[in-house]
N, C-alpha and C positions, 0 to 999 in steps of 0.2 A: 294240026299243031296244037290247037287249044285242047283237043281231046287227049293228046299224049301227055300234056302237063297234068291233067286231072288224074290220069292213070298213075303216073309216078307219085303224085302227092298221096293218093290213096294207099299205094304200096308202102310208102315210108311210115304213114300213120299206123298201119296195121302191124308192121314190124316193131315199132316203138311200144305199142300197147302190149304185144305178146312178150317182149323183153322185160317190161316193167312188171308184168304179172308173174313171170318166172322168178325175177329177182326178189320180189316181196312175198313169195309163197312161204307160209309158216312151217318151221321145222317140227316134226312130231315130238321130240324130247322137250323142246321149249314149250310146246302147247300143254304137255302134261304138267310142267312146273307152274304154268299160269293157272291151270285148274286148281292145283294144290294151294296156290296163294289165295285164290278166290275163296276156297273152302276155309282156309285159315282165317281169312278176314271175316267171313260170316260167323265163324265160331267166336272170334274175338269180339264181335259186335253184340253177341247174345249175352243176356244177364248171367251172372255167376250162379252156380248151383247152390241150393240151400245147404248142402252138406259141406261147402267150403267156408261157411260162416260159423261163428261161435254161437251155438244155440243155448237154450236154457239149461240143458243137461250136460254142459261141457265138462264139469269136473268128474263125470262118471262114465265116460266112454273113452276107450283107447283108440286113437286115430292119429296118423302121421300126415302132415300136409306136404304136398309135393313142392310147391313153390310158395314162399312166404308172402310174396306180393305179386300175384299174377296180374297181368295187364287187363284181364277181363273183369276183375273184381272192382265193384264200385263201392269204395269204402266210405262210410259215413263217420265223421269225427264224433267223438264222445261229446255229449252236451256240456260237460264241465270244462272242456278245453277252450281256451281263448282262441278266437279266429285269427290265424296268422297265415303268412305266405306258405305255400306248400314246401315241405322239406323233403328232399330226395334222400333215400338211404342207399345202402350198397347194392340192394337188389333191384333198383329201379330200371337199370339198363339190361337186365337179364330177361330174355324171352325163353319160353320152354325149349326151343330147339338148341339153345346155347348152353344147356346145363353141362357142368363139368362132372367128371367121374373120379377125379383124383381125390385122395384123402387130405385131411387138414395137415398143414406143415406145423407140427407142434413146436418146432424150434422158434418160429415166428411168434407163436402163441406165448411161449415162455418168456421171450424177450419183451413182448407187450405186457405180460403180467409183471415183470420186474419194473418196467417203466410205470405201470399203474401203482404198484406198491410204493414206488419211490416218489410219487406225487407228480410225475410228468404225464399228465392226462392227455395233453395234445399229442405227444409222441406216441402214447399207447394207441390213440385213435388211428394214427397214420399206419402203425404196424398192423392193427387188426383189419384195416381196410384193404391191405394187400392180399388177404386170404381169400376173398370172394372170387378172385380170378382163377384160383387153383383148387378150390374146395368143392366138395360134393354138397350141393345145395340142401338136400333133405336131411342131412345129418349134422350140420354145423350150427345148430341153435346155440351152442356154447360160444361161438364167435360173435353171433348177434347179441347175446347177453353181455359179453365183454364190451362190445361196442357201446351198448346202451349204458352200461355201468361207467365207462370212461366218459361218455358224453354227459351223464348225470353229474359226475364229479367235476367236470369242466364247466358246469352250469350251462350247458347247451340243452336246455330243457326240451325244446321241440324235437331235436334229434334223438334225445334219449327216449321219449315216448314213442317215436316212430320205430326205433330199433326194438324196444320192448314189445310192441305189438307184432312186429315181424317174428320175433322169437316165440311169441305165444302160438303163432300159426304153425310153426314147424316143430312144436313140442307136443308130447302126448297129453291128451286131456287129463286134467286132474293130477298131473305129475308134479314133482318137486320143482322142476324147471319152470312150469307155468306159474306156480305159486310164487317162485322167486321173481319172475317177471312182474307179476301183479304187485308184489311188495315194492319193486322198483318204481312202478308208476305212482304208487301211493307216496313214496319218498319225494318224487318230483313235484307232485301236487303240494305236499307239505312245504317244500322249499319255495314254492311259488306263493305260499300263504293261503292256499285253498284248503283250509283245515276241515271244513265241513265235508268236502268231497273225499279227502283222504280218510277221515274218520269213518265215513260210510263204507268205503271199500274195505278198509281194514277190519271193520266190525263183521262184515259178511265173510271175510276170509277167516276170522277167528272162529266162527261157527263151524267152518269146514276143516281147518287145519290146526285147531287148538288142542286136539286130543293127543294122547300118548302114542297113538299108532303112527305118528309122523316123526321125522327126525327132531331130536331135541334142539339142534342148531336152528332149524326152521321155526320151531315154536318159540324159541327165545327171541329170534329176530322179529317175529310177528308181534309178540307181546311187548317188546321194547319199543317198536315203532308206534304201536297203538297207544301206549302210555305217554310217549313223548308228544305225539300229535294231540292227544287229549289235554295234556298239560299246557301246550302252547296255545290251544284254543281257550283254555281257562284264563291264561295270562293276558289274552287280548280283550277280555271283558273290561268294560269301563269301571265296573264295581271293584274288580281286583286291582286295576291300575291305580285307582284312587286309594285303596288300602295300602298298596306298596309304596306310594308316595309318603304316607305317614309313617310307615314301618318298613324300611327298605330291606329286601332279602335277595339273595343270589341263587339262581337255579343253574343246574349243570346237566348238559346232555352230552354224553360221550360221543366222540366222532365215530363215523361208520367204520367198522372193522372190515377192510377190503378183503383180507385173507379169508374171513368167514364167508363172505359173499362168493368169492371164487370157489370155495369148497362146495357151496350149494350149487353153483353153476355146473361143476363137474360131478355132481352126485349121480351115481349110476344105480344104486339099490332102489328097486321099485317100492313105492309107498304101500303099506299094508291096508291103509284105510279104504282104497278104492275097490279092494276085493271083497269087502263086506257087503252082504246083500241088504237092501233096504228093510227096515223094520219099524215097528211102532214106537212111539215115545213112551218111556217108562220113568216113573218117579222112584228113585232108589231109596231116598230117605226124606222124611219130613217130620223131624222131632217136634217141631212146633211151627205154626204158620208164619215163618220168617223167610223171605226170599233169599237171604244170604246163607241159610242153613239147609234149604231144600236142594237136593241133588237130583239131576235127571240124566238119563241116558237116551240117546236118540240117533237114528240113522234114517232120517226122513228127507224126501226130495219132493219139492213142489208142494209142500203143505201150506195151506193158507194160514196167515197169522191169526185170524179170528178162530180158526179151527184149533190152532195150537193153544190159544188161551182157554178154549173150552175143555180141551183134554187136560190142561193143567188144573183147571177148577175141579174136574172129576177126580184127579189123582192126589189132590191136596185139599187142605181146608181153606185155601185162599179164595177170595171173591174179587173179580176184576170189574172195575167200574170205568167206563170210557165216556169221554165227552162226545157230543154230537160230531164235532169236527174230527176227533180221533177215529170214530167209527167210519166216517166218510172216507178218510184217508186210508184206512186199512182194508176197504172193500177191494177184493181182487189181488191183494198183495200176497205173494208167496215167499216161502223161506226154505232154505236147505240147511239142515243141521246134522252134523256127524260128530258125535262125542260119546265116550264111554262113561264119563262122569263130569258134570259141569254144574256149578251153582246156578240156581234159577236167576239170581240177580245178574249174572253175566249173560245169560240167554236173553233176558229182557233188554239189557243194555244194547246188545248187538242186533237184536231183531228190530227194535224200535228206532235205532239211530238212522238208518237209510230213509225212513219216512218222517223224520224230524219230530219224533214224539219223545216224551219223557214220562217217567213213572215215579211214584212215591208210595210208600206203604205206611198205613196207620192201623195198628192191631192186625186184623186178618183181612183187611181190604186194601187192594192195590188200585190206585187211581192212575189212569193213563190219560194224558192230555197233550195237545199240540204245544210246541215250544213258544209259538206266538201268543198263546193264551196265558203265559207266565210273565211275571215281572222280571226285569234284569237281575234283581237280587236272587229270585228263586231259581233262575236259569244257572246263575253262578254257583248256587248251593248244590244243585243237581250235578253239574259238571264236576264240582270239587269231590263230591261223594264217589262219582264214577272213577275219577283219576286215582283216588285213594285205593279203590278196589284193584285197579290195574297195577298200581305200584306194589301192592302186596303180592300180586301174582308174579311180577318181575323178580321180587326177592326169592320166590319159590323156584322160578325157572332158571335163574342165573346163578352161576358159581361165584365164589369170592373174586372180586375185581372191581374196576371203576364203575361198571354199570350197576352192580348191586349196591355199592356205596352211594352212588348218586341217587338211586331210588330211595334209600333211607333218608338222605338229606332232603330231597324234594318232598317226601312224605312229612317230614318235620315242618317244613315251610308251610305246607298246606294245612297242617294241624294248627299252626299259629293263625292262619287266615280264618279258621273257624273257631278260634278262641281256646284251643287245646294246648295250653302252655306246658302242662306236665308231659303230654304226649310228645311235644316238640323237643323238650329236654331229653327225653328217653331216646328219641330218634337220632338226635345229634350225638348222643353218647355212643349209641350203637355204630353210627357212621365213623366216629373217631376211633373206635376200637378196630376198625378195618385198616387202620394206618394208611389213609390216602396220601397222595403225593401231588406235587405241582399245583395246577390250577384248581383241581377238585379240593385239595386240602386248603388252599387259600380261600376259596368260596365258603368252605365249611367254617373256617375261622371267622370270616366276616359275619356269617349267620349267627354263630355263637356270640360274637361281640354285640350284634344287634339285639339278641335275646337278653344278654346280660345288662345291656344299657337300659332296656325296658324294665328289668328287674331292679334297677338301681345299683348294680354292681359295676361301678364305673371303672375302678382300677383293673378288674378282671377283663372288662371290655376293652380297655386301652391296651392291655397286654395282648389280647387276641388280635387286635387291629395291627399291631406291629408284627405279629407272627404271620398275618396274612400278607403284609408287604414283603416279608422275606421270601415268600414262596410264589409270588405272581410276577409275571412279565407282561400282563395285559394292561394297557393304558386305561381302559375303561374301569376295570376293577381297582386299579391304583387310585383313580379319581374318586371312586366311591369310598375307599378306605380312608383316604386323606380327608374327605369331607366329614367322615365320622370322627376321625382323630381331632380335627379342628373343633368340632362340637364338644368332644369330651374334654379336651385341654381347656377350653373356655369355661366349661362348667366346673372344672377343678381349680380355676383361678389362675391358670398359666396362660395369660394373654399372649405373651411373646411366642410360646410354642404353638398356640392356636394360629397366630399369624403365619408362622412358617408352614404349618400343615395346610392352612387354607390357601396360601399362595401356590403350593405344589399341586393341590387338588384343582385349582383353577386352570393350571396349565395342562392337566391330564384328563379332566372330565370330558366325557363325550355325550352323556345323557343330558338333555336340556334341564331336567329337574335337578340333577346333581350340580350342574354348573350354576344354576340359580341359587341353590343352597350354599355352595361354596362362596359365592360373591357376597351374600348377606352375612354369613358367619364371619368372613374376613373383615367386612366393614364394621361389624359390631366389635370385633376384637380390637381394631384400630381405635375406635371411639372410646372403649373402656380402658385402653392403654394410653389415653391422652394424646392421640395422633390424628387430629381431625383432617389434616391435609391428605394423608394417605387414604383415609376412609372415603373422602370425597372423590379422590382419583379413581379408586376401585369402582365406586358406584357410577361414575361418569363413563368409564371404559366398558363396564358390563351392563349398561342401562338396557340394552336390547335383549340381554340374556335372562333378565329377571322375569319369572313366570308368575302369573296370578295377580289379580287386582289388589288383593290384600298386601302382598309383598311389594307391589309397586307403590302403594300408599306409604308403607313403612319406609321404603327406600327414599321417597321424597322427603319424609320427615328427617331421616338420618342425614341426607346430603345437605338440606337446608340448615340443620343444626350444626353440621361440621363447618359450613361456610360462615355462619353467623358468629361462630367463635373467633374467626379470623377477621371478619369485616362487620363489626356490629353497628357502626355509625354512618354508613353510606346511605344516601337518600336516593329518591327517584327509582329508576328501574333496578338499581343495584341495592335496594334496601332489603337485605337478607332477613331482617327482623319481620317485615311484612310477609315475606315468602314463608318463613317458618310458621308464623301464625296461621297463614292460609293452609299450609300443609297439615298442621295439627287439627284445623277445623274440618278438613276433608277426611281425616282418619276416622274409622269406625271403632266402637268400643272393643270388638273382638279381634281387631287386627293384631295387637301384640300377643304372640303365641307363648312366649316363655319369659323367664325372669329377665334376661338380657334386653329383650325388646321393651319390656315395661320400665326397666331401669333407665334406659336411654331416653325414652319418651318422658319420664318424670324429670330428667335433667333438662330436656328441651322446654317443658312447661315452666320449670323454675327459672330458666334463663330469660324468658319473656315475662316473668312476674306473675304467672298464673299459679299461685301456691296451692289452691284447693285441688286443682287437677294434678299437680305434682304429687301431693300427698296420696291421692287415690291411686295413682300409678305405682307409687312406692309400696302401698299396701298390696297391690296385685303382684308386684315383683317379689315381695317377702313371702307371699303365700305359695309361690311356685319355685322359690330359690332352693337349690340343694344345700344340705347341711354343710357347714364349714365356712370357707372363705367368703362366698357370696352372701350367705345368710347373715353373717356378722356385718359385712359392709353395707348391705341394704338396710339392716336394722339401724345401723348408725346413721345412714342417710335419712331414714325416716325420723329418727329422734331429732336430728338437726333441723329437718323441715318443721317439725312440731315446735321446736324451740324458737326458730325464726318467725313462726306464725304466732308466737307468744301463747302457745298451748302447753303450759308447763306441766300440767298433770298428765296429759297424753305422752309428753316427752319422758317424764319420769317413769311411767308405766312401760313404755317401749324399752327404756334402758334396763328396767328391772327384769324384762323378759330375756335378757342375754343368757343368764345362767353362767356357764363357763365361757371365758373369752380367751383367745390365744394371746400370747405375750406381745406379739407385734401390734395387735389391735387394742390391748388393754389401756395404755396411756391415753389414747384418744377418747376412748369411752369414759374413762374416769374424769378427764378434763371437761368433757361435755356435761357429765353428771354434776360436777362441781358448779358449772355455770347455771345449770337448772336449779340446784339447791340454793345458790346465792340469790338468784332472782326471786325464788319462792321464800326468801328470808329464813331459810333453815340453815343458820350460820354454823351451828355446831357440826352438823353433818358435812357441810361444805368444807370446814376446816379439817375434819378427819380425812376427807377425800384428798384434799390438797397435800397434806402431810404424807399420805400414802404414795402419791405421785412422785413427790420429791425423793422418797426413800427408794424408789425403783431406779434401775439402771436405764435411764431414758435419754432421749435427745435433749441437748441444752435448750433448744427453743421451747420444747414442751415444759422443761423444768422451770424456765423463766416465766412462762405463762402461769404455771401452778403457783410459783412464789408470788407473782403479782396478784393473783386471785386470793391467795392466803393473806397478803397484806391488806387487801380491801376488806376481808372478813375481820381481821384483827382491828382494823381502824373502826369498823362499825361497832365492834365490842368495846371500844375505848382504849385499847392497848396500842397506843400510838408509837411507843418506842419499838415494840416488836414489829409493828407494821412497817416502820422505817427500815428496820433490818431486812425485812422481806423485800421491800422495794430496792434495797441495795444489793440484793442477791444472796442474802444470808438467811439461814433458817433458824429462828428463835426456838428455844425450848418451850414446851407447852406449860401454861400456868395452871397450878392446881386450884380448884375452886375454893377450898377451905383455907388457903394460906394467903392472907392479905398483906403480911409483912415482907414476903419475899419479893425480889425484883421481878419486873415484868418478863424478863427472858434473858437468856444467854445466847449469844451468837454462836452458831455452829457452822464451821466452814463446809 
């Protein structure tokens, strides 16, 4: 019995084992698939071939990439890119076995283009992303470039760079499409504020694609981007920022023409430049040893920069001198140049930019040094010279339009930075002849007004400012213009108009410097218009907006002066007199920058009884005051200060310096002059002045003061009856000196 159970158990186990083995036996077809998967996995784990990468000679070989982003490629981010989270693009989910063979649906492309041209960048991205599922991967670099462009305009910078790189891989090496992609990457870097990286890339592209063998549209886009990027880098310099704070100017960069970029994306004609065989560098002309006049032709690839300089020395009369650091940085550096004719200055600019070097020429010697070896002012001077060269190239490449007009205006602005006032006037004139419109015209009017203001042509500058307001809708530019109008109206003696313009500028200004300038101008206008309460309110509300230690000290004086006029006698913590004295003591001699500052400071000194300081400030105000209203008013204030300080001779000399006086100011000047002559015991001159005042069509209060002073003069002379008539408000006839029998005078109503 026991043996029978063992037999049955053994039989059951054997049957189960055989059945399990049969059930799990592998199928031959499945086994072949598994082998294929293993092979595919091994291939995927292997490094990418060198031929799938962009090598050093990529602009000169024609090659088409099968997959723009194969999973086997280990892509290293560019060193200039900021580390961010990985951004997936439309090809991330495509593996080689899933490639489509259908052609691009151009109806979707056209709809996306219309959305792109209309400004709906997000909608364009969504439409372009539909195409990857139905398109043929090796041929739709146009879709990738459109996706990159839409992402760039939507400010999705990481996505844009990802798509541009993908488009580079599926485009022919050295083609217009690849150049267009690289220009897009440079634009993204520029929008991020990476001006150094963008300038380096654009400089290298300029050496390759700046020749006439490439499409004019591509050359124009390249030159425009390079000039814009160089200009923005220049404007980020602290030296230039400080200069623009003293002399504000507006720059203009036309927006990207999407239609032109789409034309370059769809460009099918092959570029002629890639078919030219490499050759040696040639010097076409060298009339004299000047880098701007020497022309070279070259089609060199992988030429060392030091070798390039040696060949240039042999072909021209120039001698290159390099600092030790410059030599060290140039060791092993190569360059690619392809041009039929290019000035040597452009070649040096573009070759030295990627290695952070600069050059300058004196006679026949060209000095090359590292930018770190230069002072900030020298760097700004070098950058300005290069920007000017590129702007002139823009004027040659571009046809009539906003881009060319903007280049003229920006060139004029740069000329002003270097002290070329005549060149700036000529550039502005040429730009105005192009009949610009809208914001470009408004900025040109503003720059013209700024130049006219510096030349002292205030009325012309004021007219240009109002013309700028008529043509701009930008709040920031409106704030700048209103700030200038407020300054001009104040200098012209129109305090109420200055208050109106300053208030509007305060509401619209976006630049902190403009906001600070508006607040100070508005407070000065209120104080000079005898409205201390409003001045104090403005300074209180905008206390955080005022920039600079000098301006803050002045604001403290102005606010204390305004409060002291309303509350002069309070003690303790509310003693505004003490606060005003402390504010005046903290002020430095060079804090008052203009006549208005000095005039208000003099009034503050006079209010607390410091007459000597008040006179010094009035002298400073008179020296900087514009001719006209303020010059007369300040001279009158100075004469009054001398008179109150009993300095009669100085007061008389100050009044004598008036020359011609406006009718509105004449009675006050004559009355003060009469007081000075009376105190100096020059009675005859005082009498003549008083009779002249009475003969004028003046206010009754001034006429009464003149008659009273005339009565005092006649009383001193012993003509008591005539003096009595004057005190009664009647004007006696003058007494002749040789007639003793005639009465003392006859009353004249």
